C-alpha atoms as an extended CHARMM CRD file, in Angstrom:
* protein
*
       272  EXT
         1         1  MET       CA            120.9470000000      102.3730000000      158.9450000000  PROA      1               0.0000000000
         2         2  LYS       CA            123.3310000000      104.5200000000      156.9570000000  PROA      2               0.0000000000
         3         3  ARG       CA            121.5780000000      103.5030000000      153.7290000000  PROA      3               0.0000000000
         4         4  ASN       CA            118.1700000000      104.4650000000      155.1570000000  PROA      4               0.0000000000
         5         5  SER       CA            119.5670000000      107.8030000000      156.2640000000  PROA      5               0.0000000000
         6         6  THR       CA            120.9110000000      108.4280000000      152.7750000000  PROA      6               0.0000000000
         7         7  LEU       CA            117.5610000000      107.5590000000      151.1710000000  PROA      7               0.0000000000
         8         8  LEU       CA            115.7510000000      109.8630000000      153.5980000000  PROA      8               0.0000000000
         9         9  SER       CA            118.0980000000      112.7140000000      152.7870000000  PROA      9               0.0000000000
        10        10  LEU       CA            117.5850000000      112.1290000000      149.0740000000  PROA      10              0.0000000000
        11        11  PHE       CA            113.7880000000      112.1410000000      149.5030000000  PROA      11              0.0000000000
        12        12  ILE       CA            113.9050000000      115.4130000000      151.4460000000  PROA      12              0.0000000000
        13        13  CYS       CA            116.0990000000      116.9400000000      148.7660000000  PROA      13              0.0000000000
        14        14  VAL       CA            113.7250000000      115.9120000000      145.9610000000  PROA      14              0.0000000000
        15        15  LEU       CA            110.6940000000      117.1320000000      147.9110000000  PROA      15              0.0000000000
        16        16  SER       CA            112.3660000000      120.4640000000      148.6090000000  PROA      16              0.0000000000
        17        17  LEU       CA            113.1610000000      120.9310000000      144.9180000000  PROA      17              0.0000000000
        18        18  ALA       CA            109.5490000000      120.1550000000      143.9900000000  PROA      18              0.0000000000
        19        19  LEU       CA            108.2280000000      122.6630000000      146.4970000000  PROA      19              0.0000000000
        20        20  MET       CA            110.6320000000      125.3250000000      145.3010000000  PROA      20              0.0000000000
        21        21  SER       CA            109.5060000000      124.6410000000      141.7200000000  PROA      21              0.0000000000
        22        22  ASN       CA            105.8080000000      124.9550000000      142.6390000000  PROA      22              0.0000000000
        23        23  ALA       CA            106.5950000000      128.2780000000      144.2980000000  PROA      23              0.0000000000
        24        24  GLY       CA            107.2450000000      129.5510000000      140.7710000000  PROA      24              0.0000000000
        25        25  GLY       CA            103.8760000000      128.2920000000      139.4610000000  PROA      25              0.0000000000
        26        26  ARG       CA            102.4730000000      124.7690000000      139.3980000000  PROA      26              0.0000000000
        27        27  ALA       CA            101.9870000000      124.5660000000      135.6090000000  PROA      27              0.0000000000
        28        28  ASN       CA            105.5200000000      125.8610000000      135.1920000000  PROA      28              0.0000000000
        29        29  SER       CA            106.6200000000      122.7110000000      137.0290000000  PROA      29              0.0000000000
        30        30  GLY       CA            104.2500000000      120.4750000000      135.0400000000  PROA      30              0.0000000000
        31        31  GLY       CA            101.1300000000      120.2870000000      137.2500000000  PROA      31              0.0000000000
        32        32  SER       CA             97.5790000000      121.6660000000      137.3610000000  PROA      32              0.0000000000
        33        33  ALA       CA             95.4970000000      122.6760000000      140.3710000000  PROA      33              0.0000000000
        34        34  THR       CA             92.4320000000      124.5170000000      139.0600000000  PROA      34              0.0000000000
        35        35  GLY       CA             89.8350000000      121.8240000000      139.7200000000  PROA      35              0.0000000000
        36        36  ALA       CA             88.7370000000      122.1790000000      136.0750000000  PROA      36              0.0000000000
        37        37  PRO       CA             87.2760000000      119.3840000000      133.9370000000  PROA      37              0.0000000000
        38        38  GLY       CA             90.1300000000      117.7820000000      132.0530000000  PROA      38              0.0000000000
        39        39  ASP       CA             92.5620000000      118.5720000000      134.8610000000  PROA      39              0.0000000000
        40        40  GLY       CA             91.4120000000      115.5740000000      136.8710000000  PROA      40              0.0000000000
        41        41  ASN       CA             89.5870000000      117.9850000000      139.1950000000  PROA      41              0.0000000000
        42        42  GLN       CA             92.9210000000      118.3030000000      140.9580000000  PROA      42              0.0000000000
        43        43  THR       CA             93.4990000000      121.1360000000      143.4390000000  PROA      43              0.0000000000
        44        44  CYS       CA             96.4560000000      122.4160000000      145.4320000000  PROA      44              0.0000000000
        45        45  GLY       CA             95.2340000000      120.4280000000      148.4150000000  PROA      45              0.0000000000
        46        46  SER       CA             94.5800000000      117.1420000000      146.6190000000  PROA      46              0.0000000000
        47        47  ALA       CA             97.8250000000      117.4100000000      144.6300000000  PROA      47              0.0000000000
        48        48  GLY       CA             99.8130000000      117.4780000000      147.8370000000  PROA      48              0.0000000000
        49        49  CYS       CA            101.6890000000      120.6900000000      147.0390000000  PROA      49              0.0000000000
        50        50  HSD       CA             99.8070000000      122.5420000000      149.8050000000  PROA      50              0.0000000000
        51        51  SER       CA             97.6620000000      121.3210000000      152.6740000000  PROA      51              0.0000000000
        52        52  SER       CA             94.0010000000      122.1480000000      152.3060000000  PROA      52              0.0000000000
        53        53  GLY       CA             92.8120000000      123.7020000000      155.5360000000  PROA      53              0.0000000000
        54        54  SER       CA             95.4030000000      125.0110000000      157.9770000000  PROA      54              0.0000000000
        55        55  LEU       CA             95.0630000000      128.5790000000      156.6930000000  PROA      55              0.0000000000
        56        56  ASP       CA             91.7060000000      130.0830000000      155.7970000000  PROA      56              0.0000000000
        57        57  VAL       CA             91.6400000000      131.3470000000      152.1920000000  PROA      57              0.0000000000
        58        58  SER       CA             88.9310000000      132.4510000000      149.7750000000  PROA      58              0.0000000000
        59        59  ILE       CA             89.2790000000      133.3850000000      146.1210000000  PROA      59              0.0000000000
        60        60  ALA       CA             87.2760000000      135.4540000000      143.6330000000  PROA      60              0.0000000000
        61        61  ILE       CA             87.4760000000      136.0420000000      139.8580000000  PROA      61              0.0000000000
        62        62  GLU       CA             86.3580000000      139.2010000000      138.0630000000  PROA      62              0.0000000000
        63        63  MET       CA             86.2400000000      140.1010000000      134.3750000000  PROA      63              0.0000000000
        64        64  LEU       CA             86.7700000000      143.8460000000      133.9170000000  PROA      64              0.0000000000
        65        65  ASP       CA             86.0470000000      145.9650000000      130.8430000000  PROA      65              0.0000000000
        66        66  ALA       CA             88.2630000000      148.7760000000      129.5360000000  PROA      66              0.0000000000
        67        67  ASP       CA             86.8340000000      151.1400000000      132.1840000000  PROA      67              0.0000000000
        68        68  GLY       CA             87.5800000000      148.7170000000      135.0220000000  PROA      68              0.0000000000
        69        69  ASN       CA             83.9390000000      147.7240000000      135.5420000000  PROA      69              0.0000000000
        70        70  PRO       CA             83.0160000000      144.0800000000      136.2770000000  PROA      70              0.0000000000
        71        71  VAL       CA             81.0190000000      142.4100000000      133.4840000000  PROA      71              0.0000000000
        72        72  ASP       CA             79.1230000000      139.1210000000      133.2380000000  PROA      72              0.0000000000
        73        73  LYS       CA             78.9880000000      138.9520000000      129.4230000000  PROA      73              0.0000000000
        74        74  TYR       CA             81.7580000000      139.1730000000      126.8510000000  PROA      74              0.0000000000
        75        75  ILE       CA             81.7570000000      140.8900000000      123.4730000000  PROA      75              0.0000000000
        76        76  PRO       CA             83.3920000000      138.5420000000      120.9270000000  PROA      76              0.0000000000
        77        77  GLY       CA             86.9660000000      139.4850000000      120.0710000000  PROA      77              0.0000000000
        78        78  THR       CA             87.2390000000      142.0070000000      122.9160000000  PROA      78              0.0000000000
        79        79  THR       CA             90.1310000000      141.9730000000      125.3700000000  PROA      79              0.0000000000
        80        80  TYR       CA             89.3310000000      142.0650000000      129.0960000000  PROA      80              0.0000000000
        81        81  GLN       CA             91.2800000000      142.2500000000      132.3250000000  PROA      81              0.0000000000
        82        82  MET       CA             90.9000000000      139.1480000000      134.4850000000  PROA      82              0.0000000000
        83        83  ARG       CA             91.4690000000      139.7950000000      138.1840000000  PROA      83              0.0000000000
        84        84  VAL       CA             91.9770000000      137.0230000000      140.7480000000  PROA      84              0.0000000000
        85        85  THR       CA             91.8380000000      138.0410000000      144.4130000000  PROA      85              0.0000000000
        86        86  ASN       CA             92.9020000000      135.8120000000      147.3070000000  PROA      86              0.0000000000
        87        87  THR       CA             91.9290000000      136.8310000000      150.8390000000  PROA      87              0.0000000000
        88        88  SER       CA             92.3620000000      135.2770000000      154.2680000000  PROA      88              0.0000000000
        89        89  THR       CA             91.1890000000      135.9480000000      157.8130000000  PROA      89              0.0000000000
        90        90  ASP       CA             94.5120000000      134.5180000000      158.9830000000  PROA      90              0.0000000000
        91        91  SER       CA             97.9330000000      136.0370000000      158.3690000000  PROA      91              0.0000000000
        92        92  PRO       CA             99.5610000000      133.9840000000      155.5970000000  PROA      92              0.0000000000
        93        93  GLY       CA            103.0240000000      134.8070000000      154.3550000000  PROA      93              0.0000000000
        94        94  ALA       CA            101.9490000000      134.8730000000      150.7030000000  PROA      94              0.0000000000
        95        95  TYR       CA             99.3900000000      133.7770000000      148.1050000000  PROA      95              0.0000000000
        96        96  GLY       CA             99.4530000000      131.9240000000      144.7880000000  PROA      96              0.0000000000
        97        97  PHE       CA             96.9740000000      131.0220000000      142.0270000000  PROA      97              0.0000000000
        98        98  GLN       CA             96.4670000000      129.1330000000      138.7670000000  PROA      98              0.0000000000
        99        99  MET       CA             93.6900000000      129.7610000000      136.1990000000  PROA      99              0.0000000000
       100       100  VAL       CA             92.4910000000      128.1500000000      132.9700000000  PROA      100             0.0000000000
       101       101  SER       CA             89.5900000000      129.0440000000      130.6230000000  PROA      101             0.0000000000
       102       102  LEU       CA             87.3630000000      126.4460000000      128.9310000000  PROA      102             0.0000000000
       103       103  LEU       CA             84.6540000000      126.7070000000      126.2900000000  PROA      103             0.0000000000
       104       104  ASP       CA             81.4660000000      125.3900000000      127.8750000000  PROA      104             0.0000000000
       105       105  ALA       CA             80.2200000000      123.8230000000      124.6410000000  PROA      105             0.0000000000
       106       106  ASP       CA             82.7490000000      120.9760000000      124.8960000000  PROA      106             0.0000000000
       107       107  ASP       CA             85.0250000000      121.8130000000      127.8630000000  PROA      107             0.0000000000
       108       108  SER       CA             87.8940000000      122.4550000000      125.4280000000  PROA      108             0.0000000000
       109       109  VAL       CA             90.6530000000      124.7520000000      126.6230000000  PROA      109             0.0000000000
       110       110  TYR       CA             90.6530000000      128.2910000000      125.2180000000  PROA      110             0.0000000000
       111       111  ASN       CA             94.1620000000      129.7680000000      125.2470000000  PROA      111             0.0000000000
       112       112  ALA       CA             93.8570000000      133.5510000000      125.0060000000  PROA      112             0.0000000000
       113       113  TRP       CA             96.0180000000      135.0810000000      127.7600000000  PROA      113             0.0000000000
       114       114  SER       CA             98.2230000000      138.1380000000      127.1940000000  PROA      114             0.0000000000
       115       115  ASP       CA             99.8590000000      141.0950000000      128.9700000000  PROA      115             0.0000000000
       116       116  GLU       CA            100.3190000000      139.2940000000      132.2640000000  PROA      116             0.0000000000
       117       117  GLY       CA            100.5330000000      141.6830000000      135.2160000000  PROA      117             0.0000000000
       118       118  SER       CA            103.0940000000      141.8810000000      137.9880000000  PROA      118             0.0000000000
       119       119  GLY       CA            103.8160000000      138.4920000000      139.5460000000  PROA      119             0.0000000000
       120       120  VAL       CA            101.9200000000      136.5800000000      136.8200000000  PROA      120             0.0000000000
       121       121  GLN       CA            103.2220000000      134.2500000000      134.1070000000  PROA      121             0.0000000000
       122       122  ILE       CA            101.7230000000      132.1930000000      131.2740000000  PROA      122             0.0000000000
       123       123  SER       CA            102.7290000000      128.5320000000      131.4970000000  PROA      123             0.0000000000
       124       124  SER       CA            101.9290000000      125.6240000000      129.1750000000  PROA      124             0.0000000000
       125       125  ILE       CA            101.2100000000      121.9440000000      129.7590000000  PROA      125             0.0000000000
       126       126  GLY       CA            100.8390000000      120.2700000000      126.3800000000  PROA      126             0.0000000000
       127       127  THR       CA             98.2330000000      122.2620000000      124.4270000000  PROA      127             0.0000000000
       128       128  LYS       CA             96.8900000000      124.0580000000      127.5050000000  PROA      128             0.0000000000
       129       129  THR       CA             98.0580000000      127.4070000000      128.7990000000  PROA      129             0.0000000000
       130       130  TYR       CA             97.5390000000      128.6120000000      132.3450000000  PROA      130             0.0000000000
       131       131  ALA       CA             97.7990000000      132.0170000000      133.9660000000  PROA      131             0.0000000000
       132       132  GLU       CA             99.5160000000      131.5430000000      137.3220000000  PROA      132             0.0000000000
       133       133  HSD       CA            101.7420000000      133.2030000000      139.8880000000  PROA      133             0.0000000000
       134       134  LEU       CA            105.3470000000      133.8200000000      138.9670000000  PROA      134             0.0000000000
       135       135  SER       CA            106.3320000000      133.8540000000      142.6330000000  PROA      135             0.0000000000
       136       136  PRO       CA            104.3980000000      133.9770000000      145.9320000000  PROA      136             0.0000000000
       137       137  SER       CA            102.6050000000      137.3100000000      146.3270000000  PROA      137             0.0000000000
       138       138  SER       CA            102.0020000000      139.1980000000      149.5510000000  PROA      138             0.0000000000
       139       139  SER       CA             98.9940000000      141.0650000000      148.0870000000  PROA      139             0.0000000000
       140       140  GLY       CA             96.9980000000      138.0920000000      146.7730000000  PROA      140             0.0000000000
       141       141  VAL       CA             95.7840000000      140.0970000000      143.7490000000  PROA      141             0.0000000000
       142       142  PHE       CA             96.7610000000      138.8800000000      140.2730000000  PROA      142             0.0000000000
       143       143  GLU       CA             95.7940000000      140.3270000000      136.8760000000  PROA      143             0.0000000000
       144       144  VAL       CA             96.1260000000      139.1160000000      133.2850000000  PROA      144             0.0000000000
       145       145  LYS       CA             94.4190000000      140.0410000000      130.0250000000  PROA      145             0.0000000000
       146       146  TRP       CA             92.1750000000      137.6320000000      128.1270000000  PROA      146             0.0000000000
       147       147  THR       CA             90.7290000000      137.9730000000      124.6240000000  PROA      147             0.0000000000
       148       148  ALA       CA             87.1910000000      136.7080000000      124.0660000000  PROA      148             0.0000000000
       149       149  PRO       CA             86.5260000000      134.1650000000      121.2750000000  PROA      149             0.0000000000
       150       150  GLU       CA             84.6920000000      134.7640000000      118.0060000000  PROA      150             0.0000000000
       151       151  ILE       CA             80.9580000000      135.1290000000      117.5410000000  PROA      151             0.0000000000
       152       152  SER       CA             78.6790000000      132.1610000000      118.3560000000  PROA      152             0.0000000000
       153       153  THR       CA             81.2290000000      130.4310000000      120.5820000000  PROA      153             0.0000000000
       154       154  GLY       CA             78.8990000000      130.5030000000      123.5900000000  PROA      154             0.0000000000
       155       155  SER       CA             79.7100000000      130.7820000000      127.2690000000  PROA      155             0.0000000000
       156       156  VAL       CA             83.2160000000      130.4390000000      128.7090000000  PROA      156             0.0000000000
       157       157  SER       CA             84.1330000000      129.2600000000      132.2130000000  PROA      157             0.0000000000
       158       158  PHE       CA             87.2240000000      130.2210000000      134.1910000000  PROA      158             0.0000000000
       159       159  TYR       CA             88.5260000000      127.7620000000      136.7790000000  PROA      159             0.0000000000
       160       160  VAL       CA             91.0000000000      128.9600000000      139.3610000000  PROA      160             0.0000000000
       161       161  GLY       CA             92.8440000000      127.4020000000      142.2670000000  PROA      161             0.0000000000
       162       162  GLY       CA             94.3210000000      129.5900000000      144.9760000000  PROA      162             0.0000000000
       163       163  ASN       CA             96.3850000000      129.1030000000      148.0700000000  PROA      163             0.0000000000
       164       164  ALA       CA             97.6290000000      130.8590000000      151.1760000000  PROA      164             0.0000000000
       165       165  VAL       CA            101.0590000000      129.7590000000      152.3760000000  PROA      165             0.0000000000
       166       166  ASN       CA            103.1750000000      130.2540000000      155.4690000000  PROA      166             0.0000000000
       167       167  LEU       CA            106.4890000000      130.1120000000      153.5380000000  PROA      167             0.0000000000
       168       168  ASN       CA            107.9600000000      127.4270000000      155.8080000000  PROA      168             0.0000000000
       169       169  GLY       CA            109.3240000000      125.5470000000      152.7870000000  PROA      169             0.0000000000
       170       170  GLY       CA            106.9530000000      122.5920000000      153.2710000000  PROA      170             0.0000000000
       171       171  THR       CA            103.3290000000      121.6230000000      152.5850000000  PROA      171             0.0000000000
       172       172  SER       CA            102.1450000000      121.8820000000      156.1950000000  PROA      172             0.0000000000
       173       173  GLY       CA            100.3240000000      124.8450000000      157.6360000000  PROA      173             0.0000000000
       174       174  ASP       CA             98.9870000000      126.1420000000      154.2930000000  PROA      174             0.0000000000
       175       175  GLY       CA             95.5000000000      126.4510000000      152.8510000000  PROA      175             0.0000000000
       176       176  SER       CA             93.9420000000      126.0870000000      149.4070000000  PROA      176             0.0000000000
       177       177  THR       CA             90.6250000000      126.5590000000      147.6230000000  PROA      177             0.0000000000
       178       178  THR       CA             89.0490000000      126.6750000000      144.1530000000  PROA      178             0.0000000000
       179       179  THR       CA             86.2670000000      128.5620000000      142.4290000000  PROA      179             0.0000000000
       180       180  SER       CA             84.9230000000      129.1650000000      138.9240000000  PROA      180             0.0000000000
       181       181  LEU       CA             83.2670000000      131.9350000000      136.9340000000  PROA      181             0.0000000000
       182       182  THR       CA             81.0500000000      131.5000000000      133.8580000000  PROA      182             0.0000000000
       183       183  ILE       CA             80.7740000000      134.3850000000      131.3960000000  PROA      183             0.0000000000
       184       184  GLU       CA             78.0260000000      134.3820000000      128.7680000000  PROA      184             0.0000000000
       185       185  GLU       CA             78.4480000000      135.6750000000      125.2310000000  PROA      185             0.0000000000
       186       186  ASP       CA             76.7800000000      139.0460000000      124.6220000000  PROA      186             0.0000000000
       187       187  ALA       CA             74.6250000000      138.1790000000      121.6170000000  PROA      187             0.0000000000
       188       188  SER       CA             73.3170000000      141.7580000000      121.3900000000  PROA      188             0.0000000000
       189       189  SER       CA             76.7380000000      143.4120000000      121.1240000000  PROA      189             0.0000000000
       190       190  SER       CA             77.4880000000      145.9060000000      118.3810000000  PROA      190             0.0000000000
       191       191  ILE       CA             79.9430000000      143.5160000000      116.7950000000  PROA      191             0.0000000000
       192       192  ASP       CA             76.9490000000      141.6010000000      115.4450000000  PROA      192             0.0000000000
       193       193  ILE       CA             76.5620000000      144.2600000000      112.7320000000  PROA      193             0.0000000000
       194       194  ILE       CA             79.5850000000      142.7110000000      111.0130000000  PROA      194             0.0000000000
       195       195  ASP       CA             78.5340000000      140.0800000000      108.5180000000  PROA      195             0.0000000000
       196       196  LEU       CA             80.9300000000      137.2000000000      109.0880000000  PROA      196             0.0000000000
       197       197  ALA       CA             80.5630000000      136.2960000000      105.4340000000  PROA      197             0.0000000000
       198       198  ASP       CA             82.3510000000      139.5800000000      104.6730000000  PROA      198             0.0000000000
       199       199  VAL       CA             85.3510000000      138.6730000000      106.8460000000  PROA      199             0.0000000000
       200       200  ARG       CA             87.4800000000      135.9960000000      105.1990000000  PROA      200             0.0000000000
       201       201  LEU       CA             90.8290000000      134.4260000000      106.0930000000  PROA      201             0.0000000000
       202       202  SER       CA             92.3650000000      132.3540000000      103.3360000000  PROA      202             0.0000000000
       203       203  PRO       CA             93.8370000000      129.9240000000      102.8470000000  PROA      203             0.0000000000
       204       204  ASN       CA             93.1530000000      128.1140000000      106.0930000000  PROA      204             0.0000000000
       205       205  PRO       CA             95.1870000000      125.9640000000      106.7000000000  PROA      205             0.0000000000
       206       206  ALA       CA             97.9840000000      128.1950000000      105.3610000000  PROA      206             0.0000000000
       207       207  VAL       CA            101.6790000000      127.7180000000      104.6290000000  PROA      207             0.0000000000
       208       208  ASP       CA            103.4180000000      131.0440000000      103.9620000000  PROA      208             0.0000000000
       209       209  PHE       CA            100.7270000000      133.7460000000      103.8260000000  PROA      209             0.0000000000
       210       210  ILE       CA             97.1630000000      134.4260000000      104.8720000000  PROA      210             0.0000000000
       211       211  ASN       CA             94.9190000000      136.8680000000      103.0410000000  PROA      211             0.0000000000
       212       212  VAL       CA             92.5940000000      138.8830000000      105.2620000000  PROA      212             0.0000000000
       213       213  SER       CA             89.5970000000      140.2050000000      103.3310000000  PROA      213             0.0000000000
       214       214  VAL       CA             87.1780000000      142.6640000000      104.9410000000  PROA      214             0.0000000000
       215       215  ALA       CA             84.3530000000      144.1630000000      102.9010000000  PROA      215             0.0000000000
       216       216  GLU       CA             83.5440000000      146.9380000000      105.3760000000  PROA      216             0.0000000000
       217       217  ASN       CA             86.1030000000      149.5220000000      106.4730000000  PROA      217             0.0000000000
       218       218  VAL       CA             85.7210000000      148.7860000000      110.1940000000  PROA      218             0.0000000000
       219       219  PHE       CA             89.1620000000      147.3710000000      111.0440000000  PROA      219             0.0000000000
       220       220  THR       CA             92.5450000000      149.1120000000      111.0670000000  PROA      220             0.0000000000
       221       221  ASN       CA             94.9480000000      146.3060000000      112.0790000000  PROA      221             0.0000000000
       222       222  VAL       CA             95.2940000000      142.5480000000      111.8500000000  PROA      222             0.0000000000
       223       223  VAL       CA             97.2610000000      140.9500000000      114.6850000000  PROA      223             0.0000000000
       224       224  VAL       CA             98.4690000000      137.3460000000      114.7320000000  PROA      224             0.0000000000
       225       225  MET       CA             99.0900000000      135.7760000000      118.1490000000  PROA      225             0.0000000000
       226       226  ASP       CA            100.1300000000      132.3860000000      119.4390000000  PROA      226             0.0000000000
       227       227  LEU       CA             97.8350000000      130.5300000000      121.8290000000  PROA      227             0.0000000000
       228       228  SER       CA             99.4450000000      132.1650000000      124.8600000000  PROA      228             0.0000000000
       229       229  GLY       CA             98.4740000000      135.6060000000      123.5080000000  PROA      229             0.0000000000
       230       230  ARG       CA            101.9900000000      136.6300000000      122.4190000000  PROA      230             0.0000000000
       231       231  ILE       CA            101.8290000000      138.9910000000      119.4160000000  PROA      231             0.0000000000
       232       232  LEU       CA            103.8290000000      137.6400000000      116.4630000000  PROA      232             0.0000000000
       233       233  ASN       CA            102.7020000000      139.9940000000      113.7040000000  PROA      233             0.0000000000
       234       234  ASP       CA            100.8460000000      143.3270000000      113.6020000000  PROA      234             0.0000000000
       235       235  THR       CA             99.8920000000      144.5930000000      110.1360000000  PROA      235             0.0000000000
       236       236  ASN       CA             97.9670000000      147.7290000000      109.1160000000  PROA      236             0.0000000000
       237       237  ILE       CA             94.8500000000      147.1960000000      107.0110000000  PROA      237             0.0000000000
       238       238  ASN       CA             94.9470000000      149.6290000000      104.0830000000  PROA      238             0.0000000000
       239       239  SER       CA             92.7200000000      147.8410000000      101.5880000000  PROA      239             0.0000000000
       240       240  GLU       CA             89.9510000000      145.2680000000      101.3930000000  PROA      240             0.0000000000
       241       241  THR       CA             92.5570000000      142.4840000000      101.2240000000  PROA      241             0.0000000000
       242       242  THR       CA             95.6790000000      142.4280000000      103.4010000000  PROA      242             0.0000000000
       243       243  GLN       CA             98.3930000000      139.7920000000      103.0900000000  PROA      243             0.0000000000
       244       244  VAL       CA            100.1420000000      138.6290000000      106.2810000000  PROA      244             0.0000000000
       245       245  ASN       CA            103.4150000000      136.7070000000      106.1840000000  PROA      245             0.0000000000
       246       246  ILE       CA            103.4550000000      133.6370000000      108.4620000000  PROA      246             0.0000000000
       247       247  SER       CA            106.2380000000      131.7330000000      106.7110000000  PROA      247             0.0000000000
       248       248  ASP       CA            108.5170000000      131.8600000000      109.7760000000  PROA      248             0.0000000000
       249       249  PHE       CA            105.8400000000      130.5090000000      112.1450000000  PROA      249             0.0000000000
       250       250  SER       CA            106.0250000000      126.9590000000      113.4850000000  PROA      250             0.0000000000
       251       251  PRO       CA            103.1840000000      124.6260000000      112.4350000000  PROA      251             0.0000000000
       252       252  GLY       CA            100.2070000000      124.9080000000      114.7820000000  PROA      252             0.0000000000
       253       253  ILE       CA             97.1220000000      126.9370000000      115.6660000000  PROA      253             0.0000000000
       254       254  TYR       CA             97.2050000000      130.7440000000      115.8610000000  PROA      254             0.0000000000
       255       255  MET       CA             94.7110000000      133.4870000000      116.6710000000  PROA      255             0.0000000000
       256       256  VAL       CA             94.0780000000      136.3010000000      114.1880000000  PROA      256             0.0000000000
       257       257  LYS       CA             92.5800000000      139.4010000000      115.7530000000  PROA      257             0.0000000000
       258       258  LEU       CA             91.0220000000      142.1360000000      113.6250000000  PROA      258             0.0000000000
       259       259  ILE       CA             91.1040000000      145.4410000000      115.4970000000  PROA      259             0.0000000000
       260       260  GLY       CA             88.9640000000      148.5030000000      114.7810000000  PROA      260             0.0000000000
       261       261  GLU       CA             88.2000000000      151.7310000000      116.5770000000  PROA      261             0.0000000000
       262       262  HSD       CA             85.0740000000      150.3330000000      118.1940000000  PROA      262             0.0000000000
       263       263  GLN       CA             85.1290000000      146.6200000000      117.4360000000  PROA      263             0.0000000000
       264       264  GLN       CA             87.3560000000      143.5580000000      117.4870000000  PROA      264             0.0000000000
       265       265  LEU       CA             86.9640000000      140.1280000000      115.9690000000  PROA      265             0.0000000000
       266       266  THR       CA             89.1050000000      137.0340000000      116.6340000000  PROA      266             0.0000000000
       267       267  LYS       CA             89.4140000000      133.9780000000      114.4110000000  PROA      267             0.0000000000
       268       268  ARG       CA             91.7240000000      130.9590000000      114.3820000000  PROA      268             0.0000000000
       269       269  ILE       CA             93.9980000000      129.6990000000      111.6330000000  PROA      269             0.0000000000
       270       270  VAL       CA             96.1330000000      126.6260000000      111.1750000000  PROA      270             0.0000000000
       271       271  LYS       CA             99.7460000000      126.9540000000      109.9990000000  PROA      271             0.0000000000
       272       272  LYS       CA            100.9130000000      123.8500000000      108.1250000000  PROA      272             0.0000000000
């Protein structure tokens, strides 16, 4: 009997630690709950971290332009504000969320988050990055920036899981849901006036330096970011060819964003 009691206490302790960890973001504790392809269609309810129906909860995703207006098409290379809003007809103690973006052409993950807002963090599981809550939020509104991919990428889908929780320290009495949003590429955007043949990154793959060559004087800066959107290098463009030092970077994939007064363009490079 004493042994059973000890095992029960140990189980409760482990479960409590897991729940506390999920309170700081599920990806941060090694799990996914967006319902996205490639995530095993797992949700907060099916994963067991929150029950699925005790609290009513609905969730919405919006992509906002620089003026705060919702859009349904993206301009390649442009940065947008992604807003996730959880609502409930009940009175939950707090809300949480997790979001991932995938390229519809092959359901591959597209890691382009940056400038996470209050209560939001960027967490990684393997090669995937997720925007998710840093801690339970009483407002249910979460914001994070996202940079659109390069020209001819096609549509992108955002998958998000949300929950409403009663903060009782357990899985009971909560509620969870999922939704998705597909954003088409704006093929008629002004960025199409840039001839991609006149924008060159070389070498790619690179070891110590990349040379950014732009025939037209439309860009002022070249920014190198990791896949979570963290800026690692920001260099002014003062000539047709600009050299960027990446010798201190770890081997992997990075995003190179060319920024102009009216246009942006994002490409990927490989650091060997």
